[in-house]
N, C-alpha and C positions, 0 to 999 in steps of 0.2 A: 517704367523702371520703378522698383520698390523704393520707398523712402528709406533713408539711411538708418533710422531708428529701428525699422522692421528688419533690415538686413543684419544689424548688430544683434538683435534678439534671436534671429534665426541661427546665426553663426554661434552664438553663445549656447543655444540649446543643442545644436549639432555637436559642439565640442564636449559638452557635459555628457551627452548620450554616449559619445565615443569613449570618453574617459572611464565610464563605469562599465567595466568588463567583468564577466563571470570568471571566477578563479577556478578553472577546470583542469589545469595541469601545471604543476610546479611545486615549490616547497616554501614553507615558512619556518624559520628557525628562531626560537625564543630563548632568551636567557631566563633561568629560573632562580629566584631568590626566595628565601624563607624568612619569616618575621618572628616576632612582631617588630614594628618600627618603634624605635626608642628615641625620644627627644629630637624628632625630626632628623635623625642622623642617617636615615636610610635603613635598608634591610640588613639584618645582622649577619647573614651568611649567604655566600654564593653557593647555590645547591647543584647547579648543572644546566643542562639544556633540554629543550623539548622541541621536537621537529615534527611538523605535519607535512606529509607528502601526498599529493593528489594526482590522479590520472583518470579522468573520466568518472566512472562509477566506483573507483577503488581509492582507498585511503590507507596510509601507513602512518602510525603514530609512534614516535620513538622518544622515550624518556630516559636520559642518562644522568645519574646523580653522582656527585663527587664521593659518595660512600661506596661506589662500585655497583650500586643497584642499577639494573637496566630493565626496561619493559618495552616490548614491541607489540603493537596490535595491528593486525591486518584485517581490513574490512572490504567486502565486495557487496555492494547493495543490490546489484543485479542478480547475483547468486544467493543472496541472503545468507552470507557466511561471515564468520568472524573467528580469528585465531589469535591466541596470545603466545608469543615465543618466549620461553623461559628456560633457564638452566637450573638443575638441581641434582646434587650428588654426582657431578661429573657427567650427567646425561642432559642432552638438549631435547626439549619437548615443544611440540606445536599443540597447544591445548585448544580444543574446539569449544568455542563459546556460543551461547544462545543469543541470536540477534534480538529476540523478544526481550530477554533479560537486560540487554544493553539499552534498548529503547525504553524499558520500564524505569530504569535509573534516571532517565532524562525527564520523566513525567513531572517530577517535583519542580523542575525548572521551566516547564512550559508555561506559556501564557503570561510571561513577564511584561511589565511596562517599561518604557524607555523615555527618559527626559533629558534632552540635551542641555548642557551647561556651558558657561563661559570657561575658557582655558584651553586653547588649542595647543597641540604639540606636533613636532616633526619626529616621526619614529621610522627607522629603517628607510630614511630619505623620502618618506611620504607624509604629507600633511594629514593630521588626524583631528577628529572632533571628540570632545569629551561628553560623556553621557553617564547617567546613573540608571542602573538596572534595578528594578524593584520586583521581587518575586511575590507570589500569592501569599506567602507566610509573613511578609513584611520585611524580610531581610533584603539587603541592598549590596550592590557591587559597582564600583567605579570602573569605567571602561573607556578606552580610547579606540576609535575605529577609523579606517580610511574609506572614504566614499569612492575611491578609485577602483576598488575591487568588490564585486558582489559575492557574498558567501554562497556556495552551492547548497542545494536542498538535500543535504546528506548529514549523517551524524558526525559532523566534523568538529564541532565545539560542544562538548558534553554539557557544560553549564549554561550555554546560550542557544538552545535548540530553536531553529527558525529565525535566527538573527539575519538581518538583511545584508549588512556589510561585514567585511573581514575585520575582526578585532585584532589590534596590534599590541595592546597593553591592557591587562586585566588581572584581577586577583580573586581568590576565593579560599575558604577554609576547607581542607580535605577531611576525610573520614576520621583521621587521627586528631583533628582539632588544630592542625598546623596551617597557618596562613601562608599561602604560596602566591608569589607575584611573578607574572609572565610578561616579558617585554620583547618584542620582535627585534632581532638583530638584522634579519635579512628576509625579504620577500622576493622570490625569484620565480617568474613565470617562464618556464622552459620545458623542453621535452624530457620526460622521465622514462627510464628503462622499465619495461614490464616485469623484469626479473625481481625487482624490489618488492613486488606484491605476491610473489610465490613463496611457498614454504621451502626453505633450503633442504637439500636431500639428506643432510646429517641430523635433521630433527625428527623425532619420533612423534607420530600423530596419535594423540590420545584424547579421551573425553575429559571434561573438567572434573567429573566424579572420580575417574581413575587417578588423576593428578593429585587430588586431595588425599586419597588413600595412601599414595606413595609417600607423601610428605609426613604422614603421622605414623 
């Protein structure tokens, strides 16, 4: 018979291994707030929601802002395809994007280092660890992640390519210089309809170059 201490270690290891599951199908819904933070009073404006939906090799990213702006990105890593669903001038477009261009945008954020800090939080009913991400250019980002879910090896988190665990709270400065804070409201691992990753029939398929010409 195994000694009790070995049995406890074995059970602890088995539980930890079982708890860390790859997030391969489901959705994560984040609240989006914009800054800056003033006098520790929190973010100045609730801006909307950001939802990531995953099914195997497919990703759907939805950004809904309280200004009425909406962005939907469909990615299929097996097919090496990406589309942006946009509306302009009363017409709906499925704009074909370059996967190479999307991956190039992530290059500046690759190779970051990660240093865990004190200050745990519970987010979306999941215990989270606090860490500081430091990029090659010296910029940093505070992030909370859950060890319960492993992040898939896909372009799921643009600013954290290759991250091991699913981040549930993070912030960054976008291209317009606006600080955006994301905090998960819900993480749900459940079956997802394949239709969510298909281009709706009322969307016109065009290239990115064509779309830019029509806007000007």
